[in-house]
C-alpha positions as CSV (number, residue, x, y, z in Angstrom):
1,X,2.5,7.4,-10.4
2,X,3.9,10.7,-11.2
3,X,7.0,12.5,-11.8
4,X,8.1,16.2,-11.6
5,X,11.2,16.4,-12.9
6,X,14.3,19.5,-12.1
7,X,16.2,20.1,-9.4
8,X,14.9,19.3,-5.6
9,X,11.8,19.9,-4.8
10,X,10.8,21.9,-1.7
11,X,8.9,20.3,1.6
12,X,6.0,22.6,0.4
13,X,6.2,20.9,-2.9
14,X,6.4,17.4,-1.3
15,X,3.8,18.2,0.6
16,X,1.7,19.4,-1.8
17,X,1.6,16.1,-4.0
18,X,1.0,14.1,-1.0
19,X,-2.1,16.8,-0.3
20,X,-3.4,16.1,-3.8
21,X,-3.5,12.4,-3.2
22,X,-5.3,13.3,0.3
23,X,-8.0,15.0,-1.6
24,X,-8.5,12.4,-4.0
25,X,-8.9,10.2,-1.3
26,X,-11.7,12.4,0.0
27,X,-13.4,12.7,-2.9
28,X,-14.1,9.2,-3.0
29,X,-15.8,9.2,0.3
30,X,-12.1,7.7,2.0
31,X,-10.3,9.0,5.0
32,X,-8.2,12.1,3.5
33,X,-5.0,11.4,4.4
34,X,-1.8,11.2,1.5
35,X,1.7,10.6,0.9
36,X,4.3,11.0,-1.6
37,X,7.8,9.5,-2.2
38,X,10.4,11.7,-3.3
39,X,13.7,11.1,-4.8
40,X,16.3,13.0,-6.7
41,X,13.8,15.4,-7.0
42,X,10.8,13.1,-8.6
43,X,7.7,11.9,-7.1
44,X,8.2,8.5,-7.6
45,X,4.6,7.8,-6.4
46,X,2.0,9.1,-4.3
47,X,-0.9,7.1,-2.1
48,X,-4.0,7.8,-0.3
49,X,-5.9,6.3,2.8
50,X,-8.0,3.2,1.1
51,X,-9.5,1.7,3.9
52,X,-12.9,2.4,3.3
53,X,-12.7,1.9,-0.6
54,X,-10.9,-1.3,-0.3
55,X,-12.0,-2.5,3.1
56,X,-8.5,-3.0,3.9
57,X,-7.5,-2.7,7.7
58,X,-3.6,-1.7,6.3
59,X,-4.4,0.9,3.4
60,X,-3.1,3.9,4.9
61,X,-1.8,6.6,3.1
62,X,1.7,5.9,3.7
63,X,1.4,2.2,2.8
64,X,-0.4,2.6,-0.1
65,X,2.0,5.3,-1.3
66,X,4.9,2.7,-0.7
67,X,2.7,-0.2,-2.2
68,X,2.2,2.2,-5.5
69,X,6.4,2.9,-5.9
70,X,6.5,-1.0,-6.0
71,X,9.8,-3.0,-5.3
72,X,12.8,-0.7,-4.9
73,X,16.2,-0.9,-4.1
74,X,17.3,0.0,-0.7
75,X,19.6,2.6,-2.1
76,X,16.5,4.3,-3.4
77,X,15.0,4.4,-0.2
78,X,18.0,5.8,1.9
79,X,18.1,9.0,-0.5
80,X,14.2,9.1,-0.2
81,X,11.6,11.6,1.4
82,X,8.4,10.6,2.2
83,X,5.7,13.6,2.8
84,X,2.6,12.3,4.4
85,X,-0.6,15.1,5.4
86,X,-0.4,13.9,8.7
87,X,1.8,12.1,11.2
88,X,2.3,8.7,11.1
89,X,0.2,5.9,13.2
90,X,2.7,3.1,14.6
91,X,2.2,1.1,11.7
92,X,3.1,3.7,9.0
93,X,6.6,4.4,11.2
94,X,7.0,0.9,11.2
95,X,7.4,0.5,7.2
96,X,9.6,4.2,7.2
97,X,12.0,2.3,9.6
98,X,11.8,-0.7,7.9
99,X,12.8,0.3,4.8
100,X,15.1,3.3,5.9
101,X,13.4,6.3,5.0
102,X,15.9,9.2,6.3
103,X,13.1,12.2,6.6
104,X,9.8,12.6,6.7
105,X,7.8,15.5,6.2
106,X,4.3,16.0,8.3
107,X,1.6,17.7,7.0
108,X,0.4,18.3,10.3
109,X,0.2,16.6,13.6
110,X,-2.6,18.3,16.1
111,X,-5.5,16.0,14.8
112,X,-3.1,12.5,15.3
113,X,0.1,12.6,17.1
114,X,1.8,9.2,15.9
115,X,5.2,8.3,16.3
116,X,7.2,11.1,15.5
117,X,9.3,10.5,18.6
118,X,10.5,6.8,17.7
119,X,11.2,8.1,13.9
120,X,13.8,10.6,15.7
121,X,14.8,8.3,17.7
122,X,16.2,6.0,15.1
123,X,17.6,9.3,13.0
124,X,14.9,10.3,10.9
125,X,15.0,13.5,10.1
126,X,11.1,14.6,10.6
127,X,9.7,17.8,9.5
128,X,6.0,19.3,10.8
129,X,5.1,21.7,8.4
130,X,2.1,22.5,10.5
131,X,0.0,22.8,7.5
132,X,-3.5,24.3,8.0
133,X,-5.0,22.8,4.8
134,X,-4.3,19.6,5.8
135,X,-5.2,20.0,9.4
136,X,-8.9,21.3,8.0
137,X,-9.3,18.6,5.8
138,X,-8.7,15.9,8.9
139,X,-10.7,18.0,11.1
140,X,-13.7,17.9,9.1
141,X,-13.5,14.4,8.6
142,X,-13.2,13.6,11.7
143,X,-16.3,15.9,13.1
144,X,-18.3,14.1,10.2
145,X,-17.0,10.7,10.5
146,X,-16.1,10.0,13.8
147,X,-16.8,6.1,13.6
148,X,-14.5,5.7,10.7
149,X,-11.6,7.7,12.3
150,X,-12.0,6.1,15.4
151,X,-11.4,2.5,13.7
152,X,-8.8,4.6,11.2
153,X,-6.6,4.8,14.6
154,X,-7.9,1.5,16.2
155,X,-10.0,3.0,18.8
């Protein structure tokens, strides 16, 4: 976990924390998707996709981040922003809805479009940054490891 003190973080800063986690995952040979949970101007936790590293069917960037944050009171989630480098899949969308996280910042949704419509329909604010670094990281990974990517998204 890392903590950033001071005033509220911008969406760019939230996404930068998630991207840093994604780069860690990429350096380990994993799927380069990262996430950061931000509350009151602090990064409470980051996480990254560890499906390859742990042989896990559920360790996506968002779920890893939530696990790294540990058990939190509902009032904490209620004021959180979850930044993620890639549009959340159905499983991660479900986690966001389960914990009633009101705001999601997404690095990009061109290489994969998750269930943003469901998030919006349930009142979650969804901000898509169209970040080229996030998209480029995913394009490179998908081109180099289509089998792992297809497994990750359930194809």
